[in-house]
matplotlib code that plots the C-alpha trace (Angstrom):
import matplotlib.pyplot as plt

x = [39.8, 41.4, 42.3, 44.7, 43.3, 42.8, 45.1, 44.1, 41.0, 42.0, 42.3, 38.9, 37.4, 38.9, 37.3, 33.9, 34.0, 34.9, 31.9, 29.6, 30.9, 30.6, 27.0, 26.3, 27.6, 25.5, 22.4, 23.0, 22.5, 19.8, 17.0, 17.6, 15.8, 18.5, 21.5, 22.9, 25.8, 27.3, 27.5, 28.7, 31.5, 32.5, 32.7, 34.4, 37.0, 36.3, 34.9, 31.2, 32.4, 34.9, 32.2, 30.2, 33.1, 32.4, 28.6, 26.5, 24.1, 23.1, 20.5, 23.1, 25.1, 22.1, 20.9, 24.4, 24.3, 20.8, 22.1, 25.1, 23.1, 20.5, 23.2, 24.7, 21.3, 20.4, 23.6, 22.3, 18.8, 20.1, 21.5, 18.5, 16.1, 18.3, 18.0, 14.4, 12.5, 12.2, 12.1, 9.4, 6.3, 3.4, 3.5, 1.3, 3.5, 6.7, 5.0, 4.5, 8.1, 9.2, 7.0, 8.6, 12.2, 11.5, 9.7, 12.2, 15.1, 13.7, 12.7, 16.3, 17.3, 16.0, 18.4, 17.7, 13.9, 14.3, 16.2, 13.4, 10.8, 12.7, 13.6, 10.6, 9.5, 12.8, 16.0, 15.2, 14.1, 17.5, 19.8, 20.8, 19.5, 22.8, 22.7, 19.1, 19.9, 22.8, 20.7, 17.8, 20.0, 21.5, 18.0, 16.9, 19.8, 19.0, 15.3, 16.2, 18.5, 15.8, 13.2, 15.6, 16.0, 12.2, 11.7, 14.4, 12.3, 8.9, 9.0, 5.2, 5.3, 6.9, 7.2, 5.2, 8.2, 9.6, 6.3, 6.1, 9.6, 9.0, 5.8, 7.6, 10.3, 7.8, 5.8, 8.9, 9.8, 6.3, 6.1, 9.5, 7.9, 5.5, 7.8, 10.0, 7.6, 9.1, 8.8, 5.6, 3.8, 5.1, 3.7, 0.3, 0.2, 1.1, -1.6, -4.3, -3.6, -6.4, -4.3, -1.4, -2.8, -0.7, 2.5, 3.2, 5.5, 7.4, 8.0, 4.4, 3.0, 5.5, 4.6, 0.9, 1.6, 4.0, 1.8, -1.2, 0.8, 2.0, -1.6, -2.4, 0.5, 0.5, -1.5, -4.9, -5.4]
y = [4.5, 1.0, -1.9, -4.8, -8.2, -8.3, -10.6, -10.3, -9.8, -6.2, -5.5, -7.1, -4.9, -1.8, -3.0, -3.6, -0.1, 1.5, -0.2, 1.0, 4.6, 4.7, 3.4, 6.0, 8.7, 7.4, 7.6, 11.3, 11.7, 9.1, 7.1, 3.5, 2.2, 3.7, 2.2, -0.6, -3.0, -1.9, 1.8, 0.9, -1.2, 1.5, 4.1, 2.0, 0.9, -2.9, -5.4, -6.3, -9.9, -8.5, -6.5, -9.7, -11.3, -8.8, -8.5, -11.3, -8.8, -5.2, -5.6, -7.1, -3.9, -1.6, -3.7, -3.3, 0.4, 0.7, -0.9, 1.4, 4.6, 3.6, 3.3, 6.7, 8.3, 6.8, 8.4, 11.9, 11.1, 10.6, 14.0, 15.6, 14.0, 15.2, 18.7, 18.7, 16.8, 18.3, 15.8, 17.5, 18.1, 15.6, 12.5, 14.1, 17.2, 15.0, 13.0, 16.1, 17.0, 13.4, 13.7, 17.1, 15.7, 12.4, 14.0, 16.7, 14.3, 11.7, 14.5, 15.4, 11.6, 11.4, 8.6, 6.6, 6.9, 5.8, 2.7, 2.0, 2.3, -0.3, -2.7, -5.0, -5.0, -5.0, -5.2, -8.3, -10.4, -11.1, -12.2, -15.5, -16.8, -15.9, -12.3, -12.0, -13.3, -10.8, -7.9, -8.8, -9.1, -5.7, -4.3, -5.7, -4.2, -0.8, -1.1, -2.0, 1.0, 3.3, 1.9, 2.5, 6.2, 6.6, 5.1, 7.2, 10.3, 8.8, 5.8, 5.6, 3.7, 0.8, -2.5, -0.9, 1.2, -1.5, -1.7, 2.1, 2.5, -0.2, 1.5, 4.9, 3.5, 1.8, 5.0, 7.1, 4.7, 4.8, 8.6, 8.9, 7.7, 10.6, 13.4, 13.6, 13.3, 13.3, 16.5, 15.2, 15.0, 18.3, 19.9, 18.2, 19.5, 23.0, 23.0, 21.4, 22.4, 20.2, 17.2, 18.4, 16.6, 13.7, 15.9, 15.6, 17.5, 14.6, 16.5, 17.5, 14.1, 12.2, 14.4, 13.7, 9.9, 9.8, 11.7, 9.5, 6.4, 7.7, 8.5, 4.9, 3.5, 5.8, 4.5, 5.9, 8.2]
z = [-14.8, -15.6, -13.3, -13.5, -12.4, -8.7, -6.9, -3.2, -1.2, -0.6, -4.2, -4.8, -2.1, -4.0, -7.2, -5.6, -4.0, -7.2, -9.0, -6.2, -6.3, -10.1, -9.9, -7.3, -9.5, -12.4, -10.2, -9.6, -13.4, -14.2, -12.7, -11.6, -14.6, -17.0, -15.2, -17.4, -16.9, -20.3, -19.3, -15.7, -17.1, -19.5, -16.8, -14.2, -16.8, -16.6, -19.1, -18.4, -17.6, -15.1, -13.4, -13.1, -11.2, -8.4, -8.6, -10.1, -11.8, -12.2, -9.5, -7.0, -7.5, -6.9, -3.8, -2.3, -3.1, -1.5, 1.7, 1.8, 1.1, 3.7, 6.4, 5.4, 5.5, 8.9, 10.4, 9.0, 10.3, 13.8, 13.9, 12.2, 14.7, 17.6, 16.3, 15.3, 18.0, 21.5, 24.5, 26.6, 24.4, 24.4, 22.2, 19.5, 19.3, 19.1, 16.4, 14.4, 14.8, 13.8, 10.7, 9.8, 10.2, 8.3, 5.4, 5.0, 5.2, 2.7, 0.3, -0.2, -0.7, -4.3, -5.3, -2.1, -2.6, -6.3, -5.1, -2.5, -5.3, -7.4, -4.6, -4.3, -8.0, -9.8, -7.8, -5.8, -8.8, -10.5, -7.6, -6.1, -2.8, -1.1, -2.5, -1.5, 2.0, 2.4, 1.2, 3.5, 6.5, 5.8, 5.3, 8.5, 10.4, 8.8, 9.6, 13.3, 13.5, 12.1, 14.5, 17.4, 16.3, 16.2, 19.6, 21.1, 20.3, 20.4, 22.7, 22.7, 19.4, 21.2, 19.2, 16.3, 15.3, 13.0, 11.0, 10.9, 9.5, 6.9, 5.7, 5.6, 3.3, 1.1, 0.7, 0.1, -2.8, -4.2, -4.1, -5.9, -9.2, -9.2, -8.0, -11.2, -14.1, -17.7, -19.8, -21.7, -18.3, -17.2, -20.4, -19.7, -16.2, -17.3, -20.0, -17.7, -14.1, -12.8, -13.8, -11.8, -8.7, -9.9, -9.7, -6.1, -3.9, -2.1, 1.2, 1.5, 0.6, 2.7, 5.8, 5.4, 5.0, 7.9, 10.4, 9.3, 10.0, 13.4, 14.5, 13.8, 15.8, 18.8, 21.8, 22.3, 25.3]

ax = plt.figure().add_subplot(projection="3d")
ax.plot(x, y, z, "-o")
ax.set_aspect("equal")
plt.show()
């Protein structure tokens, strides 16, 4: 893929989208930590300096991709919650169903969880004030949308839904670091099964964490 210099805002938008799509494809092959500007520029067919005309840093690219992927995931989650949570059971039963849907959905979003895991400690540390502001506004919009989805099926959580959703995303990011260990650790776990407690199944671990948090935010009888 090669590009001529963008002359209009429409052309610039096409370049930005191509960079994001290429980065997304790279993340299907490698973890966030292995994505570099040099490899990204090679794959997208632009010089590294040209990529930096559209995104100020590698981290800025990944933050935009995080926001886009979160929006796409929330649209899927809306449908999954509608299918998986019944309206008539008690609050505790619906909480169990919400935990089932959320954990199952996030467990399939390995790239998104990897991005969540890198968000606070890496991705937000090499961007300008304006890029950080744009990202946080997009994050807040997504968090609000997620909280609205949870309240739709579990209105008992009330105004605690925002904090619950934030905690879920943070935990999903943290668990992602343990769910895909390198070959050396896999060999250790195979030779010493007692150490495999550190090799977590993301869906199981997420479900336990989610239902525990929901128990904390649901009103007491």
